[in-house]
C-alpha positions as CSV (number, residue, x, y, z in Angstrom):
1,M,162.1,153.9,154.6
2,S,163.0,150.3,155.4
3,S,159.8,149.9,157.4
4,Q,157.7,151.3,154.5
5,A,159.3,148.9,152.1
6,T,158.6,146.0,154.4
7,S,154.9,147.2,154.8
8,I,154.5,147.4,151.0
9,A,156.1,143.9,150.6
10,E,153.8,142.4,153.2
11,G,150.8,144.0,151.5
12,L,151.8,142.6,148.1
13,W,152.4,139.1,149.7
14,H,148.9,139.2,151.3
15,G,147.3,140.2,148.0
16,F,149.2,137.5,146.2
17,R,148.1,134.8,148.6
18,K,144.5,136.0,148.4
19,H,144.6,135.9,144.6
20,V,146.1,132.4,144.6
21,L,143.4,131.2,147.1
22,Y,140.5,132.5,145.0
23,S,142.2,131.2,141.8
24,Y,142.4,127.8,143.5
25,L,138.7,127.9,144.4
26,L,137.6,129.0,141.0
27,W,139.7,126.4,139.3
28,V,138.3,123.7,141.6
29,L,134.8,124.9,140.8
30,V,135.5,124.9,137.0
31,G,137.2,121.5,137.3
32,T,134.2,120.0,139.1
33,F,131.9,121.3,136.5
34,V,134.1,119.8,133.7
35,L,134.2,116.5,135.6
36,G,130.4,116.4,135.8
37,S,130.1,117.1,132.1
38,I,132.5,114.2,131.3
39,V,131.0,111.5,133.6
40,S,127.3,112.1,132.8
41,P,125.5,113.4,129.7
42,Y,122.7,114.6,132.0
43,F,124.9,116.9,134.1
44,M,124.8,119.8,131.6
45,T,121.0,119.7,131.1
46,Q,119.0,122.8,132.1
47,R,117.0,120.8,134.6
48,N,120.0,119.3,136.3
49,V,121.9,122.6,136.5
50,G,118.8,124.1,138.2
51,N,118.7,121.2,140.6
52,V,122.3,121.7,141.5
53,L,121.8,125.4,142.1
54,T,118.7,125.0,144.3
55,F,120.3,122.2,146.3
56,S,123.5,124.2,146.7
57,A,121.5,127.2,147.8
58,V,120.5,125.4,151.0
59,I,124.1,124.2,151.8
60,S,125.5,127.6,150.9
61,V,123.2,129.6,153.2
62,I,123.9,127.2,156.0
63,A,127.6,127.3,155.2
64,V,127.7,131.1,155.6
65,G,126.2,130.7,159.0
66,Q,128.7,128.0,159.8
67,F,131.5,130.4,158.6
68,F,130.5,133.0,161.3
69,V,131.2,130.3,163.9
70,V,134.3,128.8,162.4
71,V,136.0,132.1,161.9
72,T,135.9,132.6,165.7
73,G,137.6,129.2,166.1
74,G,134.3,127.4,166.9
75,I,132.2,124.7,165.2
76,D,128.5,123.9,165.0
77,L,127.4,120.3,164.7
78,S,123.7,121.1,165.2
79,V,122.9,122.9,161.9
80,G,121.3,119.8,160.3
81,A,119.0,119.2,163.3
82,I,118.1,122.9,163.5
83,A,117.3,123.0,159.8
84,A,115.0,120.0,160.3
85,L,113.3,121.6,163.3
86,T,112.7,124.7,161.2
87,T,110.9,122.7,158.5
88,V,108.7,121.0,161.1
89,V,107.8,124.3,162.9
90,A,106.9,126.0,159.7
91,A,104.9,123.0,158.4
92,V,103.0,122.5,161.7
93,L,102.0,126.2,161.9
94,M,100.8,126.4,158.3
95,K,98.9,123.1,158.7
96,A,97.2,124.7,161.8
97,G,96.1,127.7,159.6
98,C,98.8,130.3,160.3
99,P,99.7,132.6,157.5
100,A,103.0,131.7,155.7
101,T,104.7,134.9,157.0
102,V,103.9,134.1,160.6
103,A,105.0,130.4,160.2
104,A,108.3,131.5,158.6
105,I,109.1,134.1,161.2
106,A,108.2,131.6,164.0
107,A,110.5,129.0,162.4
108,L,113.3,131.5,162.2
109,V,112.8,132.4,165.8
110,A,113.0,128.8,166.8
111,A,116.3,128.4,164.9
112,G,117.6,131.6,166.4
113,V,116.8,130.4,169.9
114,C,118.8,127.2,169.2
115,G,121.7,129.3,168.0
116,A,121.5,131.6,171.0
117,I,121.5,128.6,173.4
118,N,124.6,127.3,171.6
119,G,126.2,130.7,172.1
120,L,125.3,130.9,175.8
121,L,126.6,127.4,176.4
122,V,129.9,128.4,174.9
123,V,130.5,131.8,176.3
124,K,128.6,131.6,179.7
125,A,128.8,127.9,180.7
126,G,132.3,127.5,179.2
127,I,131.4,124.3,177.3
128,T,133.5,123.6,174.2
129,P,131.7,124.3,170.9
130,F,132.0,120.7,169.9
131,V,130.2,119.4,173.0
132,A,127.7,122.2,173.2
133,T,126.5,121.9,169.6
134,L,126.6,118.1,169.8
135,A,124.2,118.3,172.6
136,M,122.0,120.8,170.7
137,M,122.0,118.4,167.7
138,S,120.4,115.7,169.8
139,I,118.0,118.2,171.5
140,A,116.8,119.9,168.3
141,R,116.3,116.6,166.4
142,G,114.4,115.2,169.4
143,V,112.2,118.3,169.7
144,S,111.4,118.2,166.0
145,Y,110.3,114.5,166.5
146,L,108.0,115.6,169.3
147,V,106.5,118.6,167.4
148,Q,106.0,116.5,164.3
149,E,104.0,113.8,166.1
150,G,104.3,111.1,163.6
151,S,104.7,111.2,159.8
152,L,106.0,114.0,157.8
153,I,103.8,117.1,157.3
154,G,103.0,118.3,153.8
155,I,103.2,122.0,152.9
156,T,100.4,123.2,150.6
157,N,100.8,126.9,151.0
158,D,101.5,128.2,147.5
159,G,102.8,131.6,148.8
160,F,105.4,130.0,151.0
161,V,106.6,127.6,148.3
162,S,106.6,130.4,145.7
163,F,108.7,132.7,147.9
164,F,111.3,130.3,149.0
165,A,111.4,127.9,146.0
166,G,109.8,129.6,143.1
167,K,111.2,132.0,140.5
168,I,111.6,135.7,140.2
169,G,111.7,136.2,136.4
170,P,114.0,133.6,135.0
171,I,116.0,133.2,138.2
172,Q,115.1,130.8,141.0
173,S,114.4,132.3,144.4
174,P,116.9,130.1,146.3
175,V,119.7,131.4,144.0
176,I,118.7,135.0,144.7
177,I,118.5,134.3,148.4
178,F,121.9,132.6,148.7
179,L,123.6,135.3,146.6
180,A,122.0,138.0,148.8
181,V,123.2,136.3,151.9
182,M,126.7,135.9,150.5
183,L,127.0,139.6,149.5
184,I,125.5,140.9,152.8
185,A,127.7,138.6,154.9
186,G,130.8,139.5,152.8
187,F,130.1,143.2,153.4
188,F,129.8,142.7,157.1
189,M,133.0,140.7,157.4
190,R,135.0,143.1,155.3
191,E,133.6,146.5,156.0
192,T,132.2,146.5,159.6
193,T,133.8,146.5,163.0
194,F,131.8,143.4,163.9
195,G,133.5,141.4,161.1
196,R,137.0,142.6,161.9
197,R,136.4,141.6,165.6
198,L,135.4,138.1,164.5
199,Y,138.6,137.7,162.5
200,A,140.6,139.1,165.5
201,I,139.0,136.7,167.9
202,G,139.7,133.7,165.7
203,G,143.2,134.9,165.0
204,N,144.2,135.4,168.6
205,G,141.4,135.3,171.2
206,E,143.6,136.3,174.1
207,A,145.0,139.3,172.3
208,A,141.5,140.4,171.4
209,R,140.4,140.1,175.0
210,L,143.4,142.1,176.2
211,S,142.7,144.7,173.7
212,G,139.2,145.3,175.2
213,L,137.1,143.6,172.5
214,P,133.7,142.2,173.7
215,V,134.8,138.6,172.9
216,A,131.9,136.9,174.6
217,K,129.3,139.2,172.9
218,C,130.8,138.6,169.5
219,I,131.0,134.9,169.8
220,F,127.4,134.8,171.1
221,S,126.3,136.9,168.1
222,A,128.2,134.5,165.7
223,Y,126.2,131.5,167.0
224,L,123.0,133.5,166.9
225,L,123.6,134.5,163.3
226,N,124.4,130.9,162.5
227,G,121.1,129.7,163.9
228,L,119.1,132.3,161.9
229,L,120.9,131.5,158.7
230,T,120.4,127.8,159.3
231,G,116.7,128.5,159.8
232,L,116.7,130.3,156.5
233,G,118.3,127.3,154.8
234,G,115.7,125.1,156.5
235,L,112.8,127.2,155.1
236,I,114.3,126.9,151.6
237,L,114.5,123.2,152.1
238,A,111.0,122.9,153.3
239,A,109.7,124.8,150.3
240,Q,111.7,122.7,147.9
241,L,110.4,119.5,149.3
242,T,107.0,120.9,150.3
243,Q,107.2,119.1,153.6
244,G,108.4,119.4,157.1
245,S,110.1,116.4,158.7
246,S,112.5,115.6,161.5
247,L,114.4,113.3,159.2
248,L,115.4,116.1,156.8
249,A,118.9,117.7,156.6
250,Q,120.8,114.7,158.0
251,G,124.5,115.2,157.2
252,Y,124.2,118.9,156.6
253,E,126.6,119.6,159.4
254,L,129.3,117.7,157.5
255,D,128.3,119.4,154.2
256,S,128.4,122.9,155.8
257,I,131.8,122.3,157.5
258,A,133.2,120.9,154.2
259,A,131.9,123.9,152.3
260,V,133.6,126.3,154.8
261,V,137.0,124.6,154.8
262,V,136.9,123.9,151.0
263,G,136.2,127.6,150.7
264,G,139.4,128.5,152.3
265,A,138.6,128.9,156.0
266,S,140.8,127.3,158.7
267,L,139.1,125.4,161.5
268,A,141.5,127.1,163.8
269,G,139.7,130.4,163.1
270,G,140.7,133.8,161.8
271,T,140.6,133.1,158.1
272,G,138.3,132.7,155.2
273,T,135.4,134.7,153.7
274,P,131.6,134.1,153.2
275,I,132.2,134.2,149.5
276,G,134.6,131.3,149.8
277,A,132.1,129.4,151.9
278,V,129.5,129.8,149.2
279,I,131.9,128.7,146.5
280,G,132.7,125.7,148.7
281,G,128.9,125.1,149.0
282,L,128.6,125.1,145.2
283,I,131.5,122.6,144.9
284,I,130.0,120.3,147.5
285,G,126.6,120.5,145.8
286,M,128.1,119.7,142.4
287,L,130.1,116.8,143.7
288,G,127.0,115.4,145.4
289,N,125.0,115.7,142.2
290,I,127.8,114.0,140.2
291,M,127.9,111.1,142.6
292,N,124.1,110.7,142.4
293,L,124.2,110.8,138.6
294,V,126.8,107.9,138.5
295,G,124.7,105.9,140.9
296,M,127.0,106.1,144.0
297,S,125.2,105.2,147.2
298,S,125.2,107.4,150.3
299,E,127.9,105.6,152.2
300,P,130.7,106.1,149.6
301,Q,129.5,109.7,149.3
302,M,130.3,110.2,153.0
303,V,133.8,108.8,152.4
304,V,134.4,111.2,149.5
305,K,133.2,114.2,151.6
306,G,135.4,113.2,154.5
307,L,138.4,112.9,152.2
308,L,137.6,116.3,150.7
309,I,137.6,117.9,154.1
310,L,141.0,116.3,154.9
311,V,142.5,117.5,151.6
312,A,141.1,121.0,152.1
313,V,142.4,121.2,155.7
314,M,145.9,120.1,154.7
315,F,146.0,122.5,151.7
316,I,144.6,125.5,153.6
317,G,145.9,124.7,157.1
318,G,149.6,124.6,156.3
319,G,149.6,128.0,154.8
320,V,147.5,129.5,157.6
321,K,149.8,128.0,160.3
322,Q,153.0,129.4,158.6
323,S,151.4,132.8,158.1
324,R,150.4,133.0,161.7
325,R,153.8,131.9,162.9
326,S,155.5,134.6,160.8
327,S,153.1,137.4,161.7
328,K,152.2,136.7,165.3
329,L,154.2,139.6,166.7
330,S,152.9,142.1,164.3
331,K,149.3,141.1,165.1
332,L,149.8,141.5,168.8
333,Q,151.4,144.9,168.3
334,G,148.8,146.2,165.8
335,L,145.5,144.8,167.1
336,A,144.8,147.6,169.6
337,H,145.5,150.2,166.8
338,L,143.3,148.4,164.3
339,F,140.3,148.5,166.6
340,K,141.0,151.9,168.1
341,G,137.7,153.7,168.5
342,G,135.7,150.6,167.7
343,V,135.6,148.9,171.1
344,A,132.1,148.8,172.7
């Protein structure tokens, strides 16, 4: 009876913490919206709100991909370079006469290959995620320069622009895309064995390995998914700007990491949700828009984003560390039972 009461109490505590976390995110989102309304009369205009949503769509899609890596305890510094490479590949192929569908698929394949290489470097070569993705950042950006061969490449394919940056009824396509990505990713993380494995690996990789989980396969899949979603974000960016350029998406690695940690994920792994990453992306997008409206230059904006990451890590990290310390034994005891029948 005592164990049942303890289990119920732990469940109530977990639900309370989750509720508080999401309340925190929503309040920050609302507070950021109110701040924008106060500091600039242009923030609430229909055009500006649309701009915020479309810009946030790119960051949010990339942030969901970054989340898959972060939840395993990794990090990807190459997402900005991969997104830029995606825009260049799509633009070059369409300029050469390829149909928009072929160009988009080829660009996604290129991004997926970059993500797969990151995964192989981490799980096969044993290189730390920071170093592996830092190297890929330089490689992808350099390849995009070589493929571009000079100045930026304009995109004139109306079908491509309409699909990735147009409207479906009154709703902008990028908004529909990032909402669909958020819901699908949220379902996979909450309802599938793959999602639970990623949480387990980030929570305690050694325990997951001893329980028979395919740790290397799951981590590789996380980096592959991150590459594909980064490519999707790059396609949206290319359509919005109607160009492909190796200079695009600079700083997106910082924005995506900030979105993930502001959204409640710990850089140590094992926590967070794709929905939180998207909310974090919206907050980052609104803050960037507010700083642009008040005329703040790019350098101070980087300082603000860096401070935002520090505050988010301190706010989220302390609770995660305490929770892990108090529940470490129960995780080790219950992990094998949790994944019983689901080990490949």
